[in-house]
C-alpha positions in Angstrom: 20.8 11.1 -9.0 21.0 12.4 -5.4 17.1 12.9 -4.9 16.1 9.7 -6.7 17.0 6.8 -8.8 16.4 5.7 -12.4 14.5 2.7 -13.5 15.2 1.3 -17.0 11.7 0.3 -18.6 10.4 -1.2 -21.8 6.8 -0.8 -22.4 4.6 -1.0 -25.5 2.2 1.9 -26.0 -1.2 1.0 -27.7 -2.4 3.9 -29.6 -6.2 3.6 -30.0 -7.8 4.5 -33.5 -11.4 4.3 -32.2 -12.8 5.5 -29.0 -16.1 3.8 -28.4 -16.9 2.3 -25.0 -16.5 -1.4 -25.0 -16.6 -2.3 -21.3 -19.5 -0.8 -19.6 -18.4 -1.7 -16.0 -15.2 -0.1 -16.6 -16.9 2.9 -18.0 -19.1 3.3 -15.0 -15.8 3.0 -12.9 -14.4 5.9 -14.8 -17.5 7.9 -14.4 -17.4 7.4 -10.7 -13.7 8.4 -10.6 -14.7 11.8 -12.1 -17.4 12.4 -9.5 -15.1 11.3 -6.6 -12.2 13.8 -7.3 -11.0 15.8 -4.4 -8.5 18.4 -3.8 -5.7 17.9 -1.2 -5.3 21.5 -0.6 -8.8 22.5 -0.3 -10.8 19.5 1.1 -8.7 18.7 4.2 -9.1 20.9 7.3 -5.3 21.5 7.7 -6.1 24.0 10.4 -7.5 21.6 12.8 -5.5 21.6 16.1 -3.7 18.4 17.2 -5.5 17.2 20.2 -4.3 14.7 22.9 -0.7 14.1 23.9 0.9 15.0 20.6 1.4 11.5 19.4 -0.2 10.8 15.9 -0.8 7.1 15.8 -2.0 4.8 18.3 1.0 3.8 20.7 0.0 0.2 20.1 1.4 0.5 16.6 4.9 1.5 17.9 6.9 -1.7 18.1 8.5 -0.8 21.4 5.0 -0.5 23.1 4.6 -3.2 25.5 8.3 -3.9 25.9 10.9 -3.1 28.5 12.3 -0.4 26.2 8.9 1.5 26.2 8.7 1.2 30.0 12.1 2.9 30.3 11.1 6.0 28.3 9.7 9.2 29.7 6.4 10.4 28.7 8.1 13.0 26.3 10.3 10.4 24.7 7.3 8.3 24.1 5.5 11.0 22.2 8.8 11.8 20.2 9.0 8.1 19.3 5.4 7.9 18.2 6.0 10.9 15.9 9.1 9.4 14.5 7.5 6.1 13.7 4.5 8.0 12.2 7.0 9.9 10.1 8.7 6.6 8.9 5.4 4.9 8.1 4.2 7.9 6.0 7.5 8.3 4.3 7.0 4.7 3.1 3.5 5.5 1.9 4.5 8.6 0.2 7.1 6.7 -1.7 4.6 3.9 -2.6 1.9 6.4 -3.8 4.6 8.0 -5.9 5.7 4.6 -7.4 1.9 3.8 -8.2 1.6 7.2 -9.9 4.5 6.3 -12.2 3.2 2.7 -12.7 -0.3 3.9 -13.7 1.1 6.4 -16.1 2.6 3.3 -17.8 -0.7 1.5 -17.8 -2.5 4.3 -19.7 -0.1 3.6 -22.5 0.0 -0.4 -22.3 -3.7 -1.4 -21.7 -5.6 -1.8 -24.9 -9.2 -0.9 -24.2 -10.6 2.6 -24.2 -12.5 2.5 -21.0 -9.3 0.9 -19.3 -7.2 3.9 -20.6 -9.6 6.3 -19.6 -9.9 4.9 -16.0 -6.0 4.6 -15.6 -5.8 8.3 -16.5 -7.9 9.1 -13.4 -5.8 6.7 -11.3 -2.7 8.7 -12.2 -4.5 11.8 -10.9 -5.5 9.9 -7.8 -2.0 8.6 -7.0 -0.5 12.1 -7.5 -3.1 13.4 -5.1 -2.2 10.7 -2.5 1.4 11.5 -2.9 0.7 15.1 -2.4 -1.6 14.9 0.5 0.7 12.7 2.5 3.7 14.8 1.8 1.6 17.8 2.8 0.7 16.0 6.1 4.4 15.3 6.7 5.3 19.1 6.0 2.7 20.4 8.3 2.7 18.0 11.2 6.1 16.4 11.1 8.6 19.2 9.9 8.7 17.8 6.3 11.6 15.4 6.7 11.2 11.9 5.1 13.0 8.6 5.6 15.0 7.1 2.8 13.2 4.7 0.4 12.7 1.3 2.0 14.1 -1.8 0.5 10.8 -3.7 -0.1 9.1 -0.7 -1.6 12.2 -0.1 -3.9 12.3 -3.7 -5.1 8.5 -3.9 -5.6 8.2 -0.8 -7.7 11.4 -1.3 -9.6 10.2 -4.6 -10.7 6.6 -3.5 -11.5 8.0 -0.5 -13.5 10.4 -2.7 -15.4 7.8 -5.4 -16.3 6.4 -4.8 -19.8 3.1 -6.8 -19.3 0.2 -4.6 -18.1 -1.6 -7.6 -16.4 1.5 -8.4 -14.3 1.6 -4.7 -13.3 -2.0 -5.0 -12.4 -1.5 -8.1 -10.3 1.3 -6.5 -8.5 -0.3 -3.0 -8.0 -4.1 -3.2 -7.9 -4.4 -6.7 -6.7 -1.6 -7.0 -4.0 -0.3 -3.6 -3.2 -3.6 -1.7 -3.2 -5.2 -4.5 -1.0 -2.4 -3.9 1.4 -2.9 -0.2 1.2 -6.6 -0.4 1.8 -6.1 -2.4 5.1 -3.4 0.0 6.3 -5.2 3.2 5.5 -8.3 1.6 7.0 -6.4 0.9 10.3 -5.0 4.4 10.4 -8.4 6.0 9.7 -9.8 4.2 12.7 -6.8 4.2 15.2 -5.0 7.6 14.6 -4.8 10.1 17.4 -4.9 13.0 14.9 -8.2 14.0 13.4 -6.4 15.5 10.2 -4.6 12.1 9.6 -7.8 10.2 10.0 -9.4 12.6 7.5 -6.5 12.1 5.1 -6.9 8.4 5.4 -10.5 8.3 4.8 -10.3 10.5 1.6 -7.5 8.1 0.3 -9.7 5.0 1.0 -12.4 6.6 -1.2 -10.0 6.2 -4.2 -8.4 3.0 -3.3 -11.5 1.1 -3.6 -12.0 2.1 -7.2 -8.4 1.0 -7.9 -9.0 -2.5 -6.7 -12.2 -2.5 -8.7 -10.1 -2.0 -12.0 -8.4 -5.3 -11.1 -11.7 -7.1 -10.3 -13.2 -6.0 -13.6 -10.1 -6.4 -15.9 -8.3 -9.6 -14.7 -10.9 -12.3 -14.2 -11.7 -12.9 -18.1 -7.9 -12.5 -18.9 -7.0 -15.2 -16.3 -9.7 -17.6 -17.4 -8.5 -17.4 -21.1 -4.8 -17.6 -20.4 -2.7 -20.5 -21.6 -1.2 -22.8 -19.0 2.1 -21.0 -19.4 0.6 -17.5 -19.0 -1.5 -18.7 -15.9 1.7 -20.0 -14.3 3.4 -16.7 -15.0 0.5 -14.7 -13.4 0.5 -17.3 -10.4 4.1 -16.9 -9.8 4.1 -13.1 -10.1 1.3 -13.0 -7.5 3.3 -15.1 -5.1 6.3 -13.0 -5.7 4.3 -9.9 -5.0 2.7 -11.2 -1.9 6.0 -12.4 -0.5 7.5 -8.9 -0.8 4.6 -7.1 0.3 3.8 -9.4 3.3 7.4 -9.5 4.5 6.8 -5.9 5.6 9.3 -3.4 6.7 10.7 -2.5 9.9 11.5 1.1 11.1 15.2 0.3 11.6 16.2 3.9 10.9 14.0 5.2 13.8 15.4 2.9 16.5 19.0 3.4 15.4 18.3 7.2 15.8 17.2 6.7 19.5 20.4 4.6 20.1 19.3 1.0 20.2 22.2 -1.5 19.8 22.1 -4.4 17.4 21.5 -6.8 20.4 18.5 -4.6 21.4 17.1 -4.6 17.9 17.3 -8.3 17.7 15.5 -8.6 21.0 12.7 -6.3 19.7 12.5 -8.3 16.5 12.1 -11.5 18.4 9.5 -10.0 20.7 7.5 -8.9 17.5 7.7 -12.4 16.1 6.7 -14.1 19.3 3.8 -11.7 19.9 2.5 -12.5 16.4 2.9 -16.2 16.7 1.3 -16.2 20.1 -1.7 -14.3 19.1 -0.9 -11.5 21.6 -0.8 -8.7 19.1 -2.7 -5.5 19.9 -6.2 -5.2 18.7 -5.2 -2.8 16.0 -2.6 -5.0 14.7 -4.9 -8.1 14.7 -7.5 -6.1 12.9 -5.1 -5.1 10.2 -3.7 -8.7 9.6 -7.1 -10.3 9.5 -8.6 -7.4 7.2 -5.5 -7.8 4.9 -5.3 -11.6 4.7 -9.1 -11.9 4.3 -9.0 -9.2 1.5 -6.0 -10.8 -0.4 -7.6 -14.2 -0.4 -11.0 -12.9 -1.5 -9.4 -10.8 -4.3 -7.2 -13.5 -5.5 -9.9 -16.1 -5.6 -12.2 -13.6 -7.5 -9.7 -13.1 -10.4 -8.9 -17.0 -10.5 -5.5 -16.9 -9.2 -5.7 -19.3 -6.3 -4.6 -22.8 -7.5 -3.6 -26.0 -5.9 -0.1 -25.3 -7.4 0.6 -22.2 -5.4 -1.7 -22.8 -2.3 1.3 -24.0 -0.3 3.1 -20.8 -0.8 0.1 -18.8 0.1 -0.5 -20.7 3.2 3.3 -20.3 4.0 2.5 -16.5 4.2 -0.2 -17.1 6.8 -3.1 -16.9 4.4 -6.1 -19.1 5.2 -7.6 -20.4 2.0 -10.6 -22.4 3.2 -13.7 -21.0 1.4 
């Protein structure tokens, strides 16, 4: 397939024979989802002009910012690099939202409760809208070209789509990936130079909070009742998902496009590592990292997946586990 790839899946569909509500909290979440629906074509002011210098995200979020490479760029080249990095970041998000749409369509099948099925049907619509609105933004602000699917994103969603267990899908998507997405969209909503991008991110955040709510409502009882073997499986899957998500991605294609050599790329990556280790990251990056780490620890603790067994792995990712 030239414009995509296939993932072999094996999922069990649970066909309900009665449709009474059994989980009031999930039913309320479903009702809220119906109220909160919005239209990407109608509810975003796409006609708003782009103010400022033409850049779309804060320059602080461009890896070259603060380096000798940035200092050597003209003002026009800095704006062009900002736009390329934005296009790369949004390409990754478009692909992630598409993967989430596919994954939630599986969850409609394999979750058993009526309220869970109804809610997951709304999340399919949410993820479709996020996929649409981000692609629409790229089309209108960035000439419509997306970067290829990133390695980490492909591995994460290929694994989640191929996993048959609904609760492992939920741990990987709503508990880990959605927490990451909330922190990223929150940072972009606060820091982006473009009012339209800020508006898009705020709209998406409105939906993402409900998606994490599904994990918070559906997982704690399951985790508490799990056998030792099942609990270890969930712990190990959470560690795997965290490792792939927190490893992050690097806009290699962007920097190759502007002609950076392998030695220069290695220098840039080393600069990023040293800046993070020394606490010299920009305010926006520090905010994102703190918000993400705090959210992950809080949510993992709420569902009962932080144990002494996996604590060293979580700490190796930089997560602080002190209550």
